[in-house]
C-alpha positions as CSV (number, residue, x, y, z in Angstrom):
1,M,25.5,-16.2,9.7
2,L,22.3,-15.1,8.1
3,Y,22.4,-11.5,9.1
4,S,25.9,-10.7,7.8
5,R,25.3,-12.5,4.5
6,L,21.9,-10.7,4.0
7,R,23.7,-7.4,4.6
8,Q,26.2,-8.3,1.9
9,L,23.3,-8.9,-0.5
10,D,22.0,-5.4,0.0
11,Q,25.5,-4.0,-0.4
12,R,26.0,-5.8,-3.7
13,G,22.6,-4.8,-4.9
14,E,21.4,-8.4,-5.0
15,T,18.4,-8.0,-2.7
16,I,16.2,-11.1,-2.7
17,Q,12.9,-10.3,-4.4
18,V,9.9,-12.0,-2.8
19,G,6.3,-12.4,-4.0
20,L,3.3,-13.2,-1.8
21,I,0.0,-14.7,-2.9
22,A,-2.8,-13.7,-0.5
23,A,-2.6,-10.9,2.0
24,G,-4.7,-12.4,4.8
25,T,-3.6,-12.4,8.5
26,F,-0.5,-14.5,8.0
27,G,0.3,-12.8,4.7
28,T,0.1,-9.3,6.2
29,Q,2.4,-10.4,9.0
30,I,4.9,-11.5,6.4
31,V,4.8,-8.2,4.5
32,A,5.0,-6.1,7.7
33,Q,8.0,-8.0,9.0
34,M,9.8,-8.3,5.7
35,S,9.6,-4.5,5.3
36,H,12.2,-4.3,8.0
37,A,14.3,-7.3,7.1
38,T,17.8,-7.1,5.6
39,G,18.8,-8.5,2.2
40,M,15.2,-9.1,1.0
41,R,12.1,-7.1,0.1
42,M,8.5,-7.9,-0.6
43,A,8.4,-7.0,-4.2
44,A,4.8,-7.9,-5.0
45,V,1.6,-9.0,-3.4
46,A,-1.2,-10.7,-5.3
47,D,-4.7,-10.7,-3.8
48,L,-8.1,-10.5,-5.3
49,D,-8.8,-7.7,-2.8
50,M,-6.4,-4.8,-3.8
51,I,-7.3,-2.9,-0.6
52,K,-6.0,-5.8,1.5
53,A,-2.8,-6.0,-0.6
54,R,-2.1,-2.3,-0.1
55,R,-2.9,-2.4,3.6
56,A,-0.3,-5.1,4.1
57,F,2.4,-2.7,2.9
58,E,1.0,0.1,5.1
59,C,1.1,-2.3,8.1
60,G,4.8,-2.5,7.6
61,G,5.2,1.3,7.6
62,G,5.4,1.7,3.9
63,D,4.4,4.8,2.0
64,P,1.0,4.1,0.3
65,A,1.8,6.5,-2.5
66,A,4.9,4.3,-3.4
67,V,2.8,1.2,-4.0
68,Q,2.3,0.5,-7.7
69,T,-0.7,-1.3,-9.2
70,A,0.3,-3.9,-11.8
71,E,-1.8,-5.9,-14.3
72,N,0.9,-8.1,-15.7
73,S,4.4,-9.4,-15.1
74,A,6.1,-6.7,-17.1
75,Q,4.6,-4.1,-14.8
76,I,5.7,-6.0,-11.7
77,D,9.2,-6.2,-13.2
78,A,9.2,-2.5,-13.9
79,A,8.2,-1.9,-10.2
80,I,11.0,-4.2,-9.0
81,A,13.5,-2.3,-11.2
82,A,12.3,1.0,-9.7
83,G,12.4,-0.3,-6.2
84,R,8.7,0.1,-5.7
85,P,6.4,-2.5,-4.2
86,A,3.7,-3.8,-6.5
87,V,0.2,-5.1,-5.9
88,T,-1.8,-7.1,-8.4
89,T,-5.0,-9.2,-8.6
90,S,-3.1,-11.7,-10.8
91,A,-1.2,-14.5,-9.1
92,A,-0.2,-15.7,-12.6
93,A,1.5,-12.3,-13.2
94,L,3.3,-12.4,-9.9
95,M,4.7,-15.9,-10.6
96,A,5.8,-14.9,-14.1
97,S,7.7,-11.9,-12.8
98,R,11.3,-11.6,-11.7
99,V,10.6,-12.6,-8.1
100,D,13.0,-15.1,-6.7
101,V,10.7,-16.7,-4.1
102,V,6.9,-17.2,-4.1
103,I,5.1,-17.5,-0.8
104,E,1.7,-19.3,-1.2
105,A,-0.6,-18.2,1.7
106,T,-4.2,-18.5,0.3
107,G,-5.1,-21.3,2.8
108,N,-7.1,-22.9,0.0
109,V,-6.1,-26.5,-0.9
110,E,-7.0,-26.4,-4.5
111,V,-5.7,-22.9,-5.3
112,G,-2.6,-23.3,-3.2
113,A,-1.5,-26.6,-4.8
114,D,-2.1,-25.2,-8.3
115,H,-0.1,-22.0,-7.5
116,A,2.8,-24.0,-6.1
117,R,2.9,-26.2,-9.1
118,S,2.9,-23.2,-11.5
119,A,5.6,-21.3,-9.5
120,I,7.9,-24.4,-9.5
121,A,7.4,-24.8,-13.2
122,Q,8.6,-21.2,-13.7
123,G,11.7,-21.8,-11.7
124,K,10.7,-20.2,-8.4
125,H,11.5,-21.3,-4.9
126,V,8.2,-21.9,-3.1
127,V,7.3,-21.5,0.6
128,M,4.0,-23.3,1.3
129,V,2.1,-21.6,4.0
130,T,-1.0,-23.4,2.9
131,V,-0.2,-26.5,4.9
132,E,-3.7,-27.8,4.0
133,A,-2.4,-28.4,0.5
134,D,1.0,-29.6,1.6
135,V,-0.5,-32.6,3.5
136,V,-2.4,-33.7,0.4
137,V,0.2,-33.2,-2.4
138,G,3.3,-31.9,-0.7
139,N,5.4,-34.9,-1.6
140,H,4.4,-34.5,-5.3
141,L,5.3,-30.8,-5.2
142,R,8.6,-31.5,-3.6
143,A,9.4,-34.0,-6.3
144,L,8.5,-31.4,-8.9
145,A,10.8,-28.9,-7.2
146,D,13.6,-31.4,-7.1
147,R,13.4,-31.9,-10.8
148,A,13.2,-28.2,-11.5
149,G,16.2,-27.4,-9.3
150,V,14.3,-25.2,-6.9
151,L,13.2,-25.6,-3.3
152,Y,9.8,-26.3,-1.8
153,S,9.7,-25.4,1.9
154,A,7.5,-25.2,5.0
155,A,7.2,-21.8,6.5
156,Y,9.5,-20.9,9.4
157,G,7.3,-19.4,12.2
158,D,4.5,-21.8,11.6
159,E,4.4,-24.8,13.9
160,P,5.3,-27.7,11.6
161,A,8.6,-26.0,10.6
162,L,9.5,-25.1,14.1
163,A,8.8,-28.6,15.5
164,F,10.8,-30.0,12.6
165,E,13.7,-27.8,13.6
166,L,13.7,-29.3,17.1
167,W,13.5,-32.8,15.6
168,D,16.3,-32.1,13.3
169,W,18.4,-30.6,16.1
170,A,17.8,-33.7,18.2
171,R,18.6,-36.2,15.4
172,A,21.8,-34.3,14.5
173,L,23.0,-34.6,18.0
174,G,22.3,-38.4,18.0
175,F,19.3,-38.4,20.3
176,R,16.5,-40.9,19.7
177,V,13.2,-39.0,19.2
178,V,10.3,-40.4,21.2
179,A,7.8,-37.8,20.3
180,A,7.6,-34.3,18.7
181,G,4.8,-31.9,18.1
182,K,3.0,-28.8,19.4
183,G,1.1,-27.5,22.4
184,T,-2.5,-26.3,22.1
185,R,-5.7,-25.8,24.0
186,Y,-8.1,-28.6,23.0
187,R,-10.4,-31.4,24.2
188,T,-12.0,-34.1,22.1
189,A,-15.5,-32.7,22.6
190,F,-14.5,-29.8,20.4
191,R,-14.5,-32.1,17.3
192,K,-18.2,-31.4,16.8
193,C,-17.9,-27.6,16.8
194,N,-18.8,-25.7,13.6
195,P,-18.5,-22.1,12.4
196,D,-21.4,-21.0,14.5
197,D,-19.4,-21.8,17.6
198,V,-16.4,-19.7,16.7
199,A,-17.5,-16.2,17.9
200,G,-18.7,-17.4,21.3
201,T,-15.6,-19.5,21.9
202,Y,-13.0,-17.0,20.8
203,G,-14.8,-13.9,21.9
204,F,-15.1,-12.4,18.4
205,T,-17.4,-9.6,17.6
206,G,-18.5,-8.3,14.2
207,S,-17.9,-10.2,11.0
208,D,-14.3,-9.4,9.9
209,Y,-13.0,-13.0,10.4
210,N,-13.2,-16.3,8.5
211,A,-15.4,-18.4,10.7
212,Q,-14.7,-21.6,8.8
213,M,-10.9,-21.1,9.1
214,F,-11.2,-20.5,12.8
215,G,-13.6,-23.5,13.0
216,S,-10.7,-25.7,11.7
217,F,-8.6,-24.7,14.8
218,L,-11.6,-25.1,17.1
219,D,-12.6,-28.6,16.0
220,G,-9.0,-29.8,16.0
221,T,-8.7,-30.3,12.3
222,K,-5.9,-27.7,11.9
223,H,-3.8,-29.4,14.7
224,N,-4.1,-32.7,12.9
225,I,-3.1,-31.1,9.6
226,E,0.0,-29.5,11.2
227,M,1.1,-32.7,12.8
228,T,0.6,-34.5,9.5
229,A,2.9,-32.1,7.9
230,L,5.5,-32.7,10.6
231,A,5.0,-36.5,10.2
232,N,5.7,-36.3,6.4
233,M,8.8,-34.2,7.0
234,T,10.3,-36.5,9.6
235,G,8.9,-40.0,9.2
236,L,7.3,-39.9,12.6
237,V,3.7,-41.3,12.7
238,P,0.6,-40.8,14.9
239,D,0.3,-43.2,17.7
240,V,-3.5,-43.4,17.3
241,R,-6.0,-42.0,14.9
242,G,-6.6,-38.3,15.7
243,M,-3.8,-38.3,18.4
244,H,-4.2,-38.5,22.2
245,F,-4.2,-34.7,23.0
246,P,-3.1,-35.5,26.6
247,A,-3.4,-32.6,29.1
248,A,0.1,-32.0,30.5
249,D,2.1,-29.4,32.2
250,Y,5.2,-29.0,30.1
251,R,7.4,-30.2,33.0
252,D,5.5,-33.5,32.8
253,I,5.6,-34.1,29.1
254,P,8.6,-36.5,29.2
255,D,6.6,-38.8,31.6
256,T,3.4,-38.3,29.6
257,L,4.7,-39.0,26.1
258,C,6.3,-42.3,26.8
259,T,4.9,-45.8,26.5
260,R,2.1,-47.1,28.7
261,G,4.6,-49.6,30.2
262,Q,6.5,-46.5,31.5
263,G,3.3,-44.9,32.8
264,G,2.7,-42.7,29.8
265,V,0.0,-42.7,27.1
266,L,1.8,-44.0,24.0
267,G,1.4,-47.4,22.4
268,Q,4.6,-46.8,20.5
269,E,7.5,-44.3,20.2
270,G,8.6,-42.2,17.3
271,V,5.3,-40.3,17.0
272,V,3.8,-36.9,16.4
273,E,1.5,-35.7,19.1
274,A,-0.4,-32.5,20.3
275,V,-0.3,-31.7,24.0
276,S,-3.3,-29.8,25.5
277,S,-3.2,-27.1,28.2
278,I,-6.7,-28.2,29.4
279,D,-8.2,-31.5,30.3
280,E,-11.5,-32.9,29.2
281,S,-13.3,-30.8,31.9
282,E,-11.5,-27.7,30.6
283,V,-9.4,-27.4,33.7
284,E,-6.1,-25.6,32.9
285,V,-2.8,-27.2,33.7
286,E,-0.4,-25.1,35.7
287,R,2.2,-24.5,33.0
288,G,0.8,-25.3,29.6
289,L,2.7,-25.4,26.3
290,R,-0.1,-23.7,24.3
291,G,1.5,-22.1,21.2
292,G,4.8,-23.9,21.8
293,L,6.7,-26.8,20.3
294,Y,8.5,-29.7,21.9
295,C,10.6,-32.8,21.1
296,V,11.0,-35.6,23.7
297,V,14.3,-37.5,23.4
298,D,16.1,-40.5,24.8
299,G,19.7,-39.9,25.6
300,Q,20.6,-43.4,24.5
301,V,23.1,-44.0,27.4
302,P,22.6,-43.1,31.1
303,F,25.5,-40.7,31.4
304,I,23.9,-38.2,28.9
305,V,20.6,-37.9,30.7
306,E,22.4,-37.9,34.1
307,S,24.7,-35.1,32.9
308,L,21.8,-33.0,31.7
309,G,19.7,-33.8,34.8
310,S,22.5,-32.7,37.1
311,Y,21.9,-29.1,36.0
312,G,18.1,-29.4,36.3
313,P,16.2,-26.1,36.0
314,I,19.4,-24.2,35.7
315,I,19.5,-25.1,32.1
316,G,15.8,-25.7,31.8
317,Q,16.0,-29.5,32.1
318,Y,13.0,-31.6,33.2
319,I,13.9,-35.3,33.2
320,G,11.0,-37.8,33.3
321,A,11.1,-39.6,36.7
322,R,9.6,-42.7,35.2
323,S,10.7,-42.5,31.6
324,G,14.2,-41.1,32.0
325,Y,13.6,-39.0,28.9
326,T,14.2,-35.3,28.5
327,M,12.8,-32.6,26.3
328,I,13.8,-29.6,24.2
329,W,11.0,-27.1,23.7
330,R,10.2,-23.7,22.4
331,P,7.5,-21.8,24.2
332,Q,6.1,-19.8,21.3
333,H,5.8,-19.4,17.5
334,W,5.7,-16.0,15.8
335,C,3.7,-17.0,12.8
336,G,4.3,-14.9,9.6
337,H,6.7,-12.6,11.4
338,E,9.4,-15.3,11.2
339,M,9.1,-15.8,7.4
340,P,12.3,-13.9,6.5
341,I,14.3,-16.8,8.0
342,T,12.7,-19.2,5.5
343,V,13.6,-16.9,2.6
344,A,17.2,-16.4,3.9
345,R,17.9,-20.1,4.4
346,M,16.5,-21.0,1.0
347,V,18.4,-18.5,-1.0
348,L,21.7,-18.2,1.0
349,H,22.1,-21.8,2.2
350,G,20.1,-23.7,-0.4
351,E,18.1,-25.4,2.4
352,T,14.4,-25.7,3.3
353,C,12.9,-25.2,6.7
354,G,11.4,-28.7,6.3
355,T,10.0,-30.4,3.3
356,P,8.1,-33.7,2.8
357,V,10.3,-36.8,2.5
358,G,7.4,-39.2,2.1
359,Q,3.7,-39.7,2.8
360,Y,3.8,-41.1,6.3
361,A,0.5,-39.7,7.5
362,D,-2.7,-38.3,6.0
363,V,-5.6,-36.3,7.3
364,I,-8.9,-38.2,6.9
365,A,-12.5,-36.8,7.1
366,S,-14.9,-38.1,9.8
367,A,-18.5,-37.1,10.0
368,K,-19.4,-34.5,12.7
369,K,-23.0,-35.7,12.6
370,P,-25.1,-38.3,10.6
371,L,-24.8,-37.3,7.0
372,V,-27.3,-38.5,4.3
373,A,-26.6,-39.4,0.7
374,G,-26.6,-36.3,-1.5
375,T,-24.9,-34.1,1.1
376,V,-22.3,-31.8,-0.4
377,L,-19.3,-31.7,2.0
378,D,-18.0,-28.3,3.0
379,G,-14.4,-29.3,3.8
380,E,-12.1,-28.2,6.6
381,G,-13.6,-26.3,9.6
382,G,-17.2,-26.6,8.3
383,Y,-20.4,-28.2,9.4
384,C,-20.0,-31.7,8.0
385,V,-16.6,-33.2,8.8
386,Y,-13.6,-33.0,11.1
387,G,-10.1,-34.0,10.2
388,M,-8.0,-36.7,12.0
389,I,-4.4,-37.7,11.4
390,E,-3.9,-41.4,10.5
391,K,-1.0,-43.4,9.3
392,A,-0.7,-43.4,5.5
393,S,-0.5,-47.1,5.4
394,V,-3.9,-47.4,7.1
395,V,-5.4,-44.8,4.9
396,R,-4.4,-46.7,1.8
397,C,-5.5,-50.0,3.2
398,E,-8.9,-48.8,4.2
399,G,-9.5,-46.6,1.1
400,L,-10.0,-43.4,3.2
401,V,-10.2,-40.2,1.3
402,P,-7.9,-37.3,2.4
403,L,-9.9,-34.4,3.9
404,G,-8.3,-31.9,1.5
405,L,-10.1,-33.6,-1.5
406,T,-13.6,-33.5,0.1
407,Q,-14.5,-29.8,-0.5
408,G,-17.6,-29.9,-2.7
409,A,-17.7,-33.7,-2.8
410,V,-21.2,-35.4,-2.9
411,L,-22.0,-38.3,-0.6
412,L,-23.1,-41.4,-2.4
413,R,-24.5,-43.1,0.7
414,D,-25.5,-42.3,4.3
415,V,-22.5,-41.9,6.7
416,A,-22.9,-42.4,10.4
417,E,-21.6,-39.8,13.0
418,D,-17.8,-40.2,13.5
419,E,-17.5,-42.6,10.6
420,A,-14.5,-42.1,8.4
421,I,-15.3,-41.3,4.8
422,R,-13.9,-43.6,2.0
423,Y,-13.4,-43.0,-1.6
424,E,-16.3,-45.3,-2.4
425,D,-18.6,-43.1,-0.3
426,V,-18.2,-39.9,-2.4
427,E,-18.2,-38.4,-5.8
428,L,-15.1,-36.1,-5.9
429,R,-14.8,-33.0,-8.0
430,Q,-12.3,-33.4,-10.8
431,T,-9.7,-30.8,-9.8
432,P,-6.0,-30.2,-10.4
433,V,-5.2,-31.2,-6.8
434,L,-7.0,-34.5,-7.3
435,E,-4.9,-35.0,-10.4
436,M,-1.8,-34.3,-8.4
437,R,-2.8,-36.6,-5.6
438,R,-3.3,-39.4,-8.1
439,L,0.2,-38.8,-9.5
440,Q,1.6,-38.8,-6.0
441,D,-0.2,-42.0,-5.0
442,A,1.0,-43.7,-8.2
443,A,4.6,-42.6,-7.5
444,E,4.3,-44.0,-4.0
445,E,3.1,-47.3,-5.3
446,V,6.0,-47.5,-7.7
447,S,8.5,-46.6,-5.0
448,A,7.0,-49.2,-2.6
449,S,7.3,-51.9,-5.3
450,E,10.9,-51.2,-6.0
451,P,13.5,-53.5,-4.3
452,P,15.7,-51.7,-1.7
453,P,19.2,-50.7,-2.9
454,M,21.9,-53.3,-2.4
455,E,24.2,-52.5,0.5
456,T,27.9,-52.7,-0.4
457,E,30.9,-52.9,1.8
458,T,33.3,-50.0,1.8
């Protein structure tokens, strides 16, 4: 078990040393929770804002006077040796220090991908909170980690990893997965929302929030990003571009996420999908799954479903009356507060909490409004585009550009409202993440061209 083995680490003086890059909301949650976890400690936090980095330790109940400012890796190592937490403005210094695990939480595609690559090159396990980067180049980063003998993992507590856990549980038991994903509160009209709509929609006052980041949740881009990460960890695919987002009471999900021939919304099974707690008129369902995760499964033979159904609500079972499917679900996710589980599994068990196994889906960029040639795109959650999940095979065939590459890109032609943007439509900035994406795409092409291995009888 994790807890007993973590206690043993502390008893042997082998506490896991963790480094965090970026002390935003998620990062601060991680620091606060890890301050009370067994067998590990937050050794260092890197943030351009030193006040935020220090505040993260204070939120965990730490003594502000004990926090040491470090300018280089040697000073971070000295703080680790003294058992004192360190803060620095240098992510490079943190990655070069004696931390065992690096948590990347900047939320920035370009910066996050570069940090992860650098940490892997220096022999560190990496937890990628910046799922925006993962869906663009996660498969490449995972391959680098494999070659370096370290782990590249999704963040436990965030929705992709928790949905992956349900999928993995179902597959390990031999269930056939029909659909897996998350619950949220969304309707398709939100796709055209921008940062100006955030305060009114969420009830924010003041200016101490990132309107573009929250804009990504509001316009649905973040939900598409998270389900793309799940697709790439499982091999599931979206049923349609941008997903259905059906409004469904969680008791009705097995009869909603089944094929149209069974009375559901799906054109195929084996998909990722986000389920909404409101319909297109913003009427709330009675029991929504907002903030939760689910996995709809087929029992394969009648006895299994009949056996589970005989218990009914006693064991939390809701069997689809039309589909005959059932569902495992988790009603909540605890965000950064669950991060210690990721660290423990990586170091103690040598396992990730989910990692890309291929590029099965991508997030594409579609215009929120008519865009004219010369427009500089402002990326995820902005005024120009919204993100939609699409099968990777379709993205390649149609030459669609991943959303994560569009920040700062210049349009070369006019683009109509709701039109998906292609590589030929934009001049992309030459960045490290673009270089990584090209390497990933090249590796995918090589892999696709290789003949399958010969099966042999045993």
